[in-house]
N, C-alpha and C positions, 0 to 999 in steps of 0.2 A: 513471546519473547521479552526474555531483558532486559537491553539497555535497547532502546529502539535509535536514536538518536547518534546521528552517524559524528566521527571525529573529525576536527578541523582538518581542513585540506584535502577531504575525504573528493576521491575522484564522482564523477557521475553517473559511471557504468557500476560502481559499487549499490549507490542510490537504487540503481534504476532494477537487480539481480537479487538484491535484497526487498527488495518492496516485491518482485516477481514469487519470492521466496517464505509469504508471507501468506495465514492459510487460514483466517478469517476477517472478518468485518471491522471488528471495535481493533483488534492488531494496527493493521492498513492502514485503519482513520488517523491513527493515533502516531504510528511512523509517519501517516504525512505532513502532518500539523507539527509533529517536530523537527520536520528535516525541508518545511516550504519553500526554504530558497532552493533547493534543488529544482521539486519542484514546479516551481515560475519558472528556471526556467529551459527547462524538459519542452521540447518541440509540440505540439500542439498534441501532433495522434501521440507518443506516448503520454502524457496528459489524460486524455480517453481512454487507452485502452488499461491503465490506471483504475477512472474514473470505470469503465466498464463492468474491470474484477468488482471492485468493493459494490455492484450491482450484484453480479453473480454467486459471492461469496455471502452477498445478504439473503440473497432468495435460497437458494442450499440452506440456513443454517432455519430461517423461518422455514426452507418445507420439513427440516429434519424433526424439529421442535416440532414438529404437528403431530409429524410419527409417532414420535414416542412417546 
């Protein structure tokens, strides 16, 4: 992804759906770090969803890397 930083005044829903569309762990981690303000204000369940998504992406990347 080219621009991971959300524009000032972006909506929480934009943060959420943009995060869900990221398909690798490195970009997801960078996205959350760059937009920490939004992440910190999301409810616990959504934060956990992002954490679980990161773990799943990381696991799939490791599995695919070992096969190739």
